[in-house]
N, C-alpha and C positions, 0 to 999 in steps of 0.2 A: 235545177231545183236544189237549193241548199239543204244539207242534212242537219239534224239536230246535233248539238255539242256532244262529244263522246264523254259523258259524265255519268258514272255509275249511279249518281243520286239525281240525275236529271228527271224531273217530273213537273210539268206545267199544264194547268187546265186551259191555258189560253193558246196553245199551239206551240210549235217548235221554235218560234221566233221571239218568245217572251221567256227569258230565263228566270226572271223574278218580278213579282208584283211591286211596283214602285211605291205606292202610298202606304208604307209601313207605319209612318208616324200617326196616321189617322185610323188604322185598322190593325192593332196589335194582335187581335184574335186570328188574323190570317196566318200567323206563324204556327199556331196550333193546327190549322188546316193543312199547312205544308208538312208538319210533323206527321199528321195522320197519313198523308199521301206517301211519305217516305217509309212509314211502317208497313203500309200495304205493299210497297215494292220489295219488301224483304223476301228472301227465298230460303230454302232449306240449306243452301250452300253458303249463307252469310256467316263469315267468320268473325274473329275478334277485330280485325282491321275494319270491317264494315261497321261494326258497332262503335268503334272509336271514331270513325269519320262521322257517324250519325250524331254522337254526342258533341263532337267539335262543331258541327254546323248549328246546333240548336242550344247549346249550353256554353256559358262562359268558362274560362279556365279556373276560376275560383267559385264555381256554382255549387250550390247545395240542394239536395232533394230530401224533403221531410214527409213522412207518412205517419198519420195519427189515426188510431182506431181502437176499438175496445173488443177484447176477446173474453173467453170464459173466465180467465184468471185475472182480469183487470185491464185497465187502459194501457196502451202501448204507444210509444213514440220513437221512431227511428229516423236518424239524420245521417246521410252519407254525403261524401265529398265528390268532387268532379271525377276522380280516378275510378270510383266505384259505380258511377251512374251507368256506363255502358253495360256492365255485367248485370245490373238490376233489370234493364229492359230485356236482355237476352234470357234471363231466368223466367220471365213471364211466358215466353214461347216454349221454353224447355218443359214447362209444366203441362203441356197439352193444348196450349192456346194456338189457334191458327190465324186469328185476326184480332187486332187491338186498335181502338181509336177512342178519342175523347170528344164529348159533345158539351158545349158551353151554351147556357141559356141565360139571358138577362144579366149579363156581366156588366160590371161597372169599371170604368177606367179613370185613373188619376195620373196626371203628368207632374213630374218633378224636374229638377234641374238636370240630373243625369240618368234618370230612370223613369219607367212607366210601369204602374202597378195595375194589374187586372184582377179584380175580385169577383169570382163567380160563385154564388151561393147554390146554384142548381147545376152542378157539373156531374156528368155521368161518364164513367169509364166502362166501355162496352168491350167485352172479350167473348170471342167465339171459341168454344172448346170442341175439339174433335175426339178426344179421349179423356176419361174412360168411356164417355158417351157424348152424343151430340147435344150440347147445351149452350144456351146464350145467357151470359151473366152480366147484369147491369149493376154496377157499383156506384151509388150516389153519395155525394158529399159536397164539400166546399173546397174550391181550388183557388189559391192565391198565388199569382205569378208576378215576378218582378223582372222586367226586361231592361236591358241597357238602351239608353236613348242615343243610338248611333245608327249607322247604315246596316250593320250586321243584325242588330236587334235580337241578340241572344238572351236566353233565360239566365238570370243570376240566382234567383231563389224560387224553388218550387215547393209548395206546401199543400198537400192534399189531406183533408180531414174526412174520413169515411164515416157516414152516418148509418147507412143501411145498404142492403144488396138484395137482388132477386135473381133466382136461377130459373130460366124458362126452358121447358122441354117441349118440343113440337108434339101436337096431338097425333100426328101420323105414327110416331114411335110408340106412343101409348096404345093406340089402336092395334098396332102390330103385335104387341105383347100383352094384349088384354087377357089372354087365357093362361098366362104364365105368372103365377103369383111371385115367384122368386125374382124374376126380372122386374116386376112392378115394385117390389120392395127395394131392389137395387136402384131403380130410377127415383125413388122417393128420398134417397139420401143425398145430402149436399156434397158437392165435389170441391167446394172452396170454403175458406173461412174468412168471413167479411169481404168476399169477392177476390181474395188472394189465394193462389195455389200454395201447396206445401213447399214447392221449390222456392218460391219467392219469400215465404216466411222464414225458411231455413237460411236463406241467403241474408236476410235482414238481421237475423240473430248472429250470423257470422260476422256481419259488418260491425257489430259492437266491439269485436276483437280486432278486426282489420283496420278500422278507422284510426285508432291511436298508434298503430304500427306503421302508418304511412311515412312518417319521418325516418324510421329505421330502414324501411325498404328503399326509400329514395337515396339515403346515404350509402347503403350497400350497393345500389346500382351505379351511383356516381363515382365513388372512391374505391369500389371493389374491396371493401373491408369485410372481415369476418363478422358474424352476428354479434359475438361477444364484444368485439372492438367497437362496433356501431353503437351498442347499448352503453358502453362506458363513455364514449365520446358525447353522446346525447345527454347522458346524466351529468357529465362534467360541465357541459355548456349551460344546462338548466341551473346547476348549482352556481355557476358564475353569475348568471342573471339575477339570482336570488340575493347573493351577497354583495353585488355591485352597489357602490354608494350612489345616491341620487345625484343627478347632474346639478352642478352649481349654477345659480342664476347669473346671467350676464350682468356685469357691472357697467354702470353708466360712466362714460368718459368724464373725467374731472375738468372743469373749466380752468383755464390759465389765469393766474392773478398777476396784476401789474406789479412790477418790482418797485421797491422803495428807492429813495435817493441814496447817494453815497454816504450820507451822514451816519447811516446805520449799517455800514458795511461790516464792521467788526462783529456786530451782533449776529448778522446773517451768516458770516463765515463760521462762527462758533456753532450756530444751530445746524448749518449744513454738515459740519463735521460730526455732530451728534447723530444727525439723520443717516449719514453714511455708515457710521458704526452700527446703528440699530439695523439698517438694511442688510449689512454683511452678516450680522448675527442671525437675522431671520433666514437668509439664504442658506447659511450653514445648517440651521436646524431643519429647514425644509429638505435639504439634500440628505441629511441623516434619516429623516422619516421616509424619503423616497427610496433610499437604498434598502431600508428595512422592509418596506412594502414589497419591493421587487424580490428580495430573498424569501419573504413569506409566501409570495405568489408562486415562485418556483418550487418551493417545498410542497405547497398544497397541490400544484400540478402533478408533481411526481407521486405524491401519495394518492391522488385521485385516480391516476392512470395505471398504477401498479397494484395488482390484487394482493391482499394480505395472505397470511398463512392459511386461513380457513377458507380461502376461495372467495372472500367478500370482495366488493368492488374497490374498497380503499380502507386504509387504517389511519388512525388519528395521529396528529403531530402536535407537540407541545413546545412552548418557548421557555427556556430557562431564564433565571434572573440576569444572567450575563449576556443575554441576547442570542444564545445559540439554540438550535432546534434539536429536540429529542423526540424520537419516535416512541409511540405507545402501541404495543401489539396486543 
């Protein structure tokens, strides 16, 4: 008897001989079912590598996850990128959650050239809390998913808009502490805010700072630069993109004209000489402009990458009437 594949993420409802359900293109919701099964297979020993593998299986490399809800101080909207998605799911369990799954009802599907969109207006995120008390939280809202139209069928965009939530406490626990008013008062308090734990909310607030710093972190990891050098390089590249001239439109090739007879050879020779002189003069002026542009670019590079006296990222450079550069401190 053959054994199941040695895959830490292996989980199939059809037995050990079916690694993956084939008709993805007609049932995109099945990917959510697989994601629920994978989350149930999580253990207390699941580390960052496990969560990275989880996000790699269900999310595209450029995927984004968006949460919209309303708190006491107003509406909130948080969007995180692919690198921060694994940590988001792990923070849900760090806040005392022991089980997490999504229930989709009456969802609508629309097929496009390269993607499939699933719009579910009755989505429920169910979380089972083991601490501070045994509570089941049902967070209801609208979930819009965009899948890639390929064999992997991973999520490209995830947008969950929370409308309301309910916290359910078993009757057995209430009957157990019926004579203790302090415990009953504690049970009457909410343990989440709009269905999200404080761990998750704090992480989303932190992502507001972490998301713009992804470019700096990636450059530091790739080139092993200091944080200050990473910041200066990123700022200089952004400045280059801002001041770069727009690309010139491609010129259409000119059609060749038929040559006239030899009777007008003298006229054509004189015009050719004039054209050659004008062409040479244009080339000389273009070369002068090109050299000046290269000098200016080199000076700007040096000024942008070298900090000034006061510790700023760069100092300004001026061009004198004679064409020389003069620094302004």
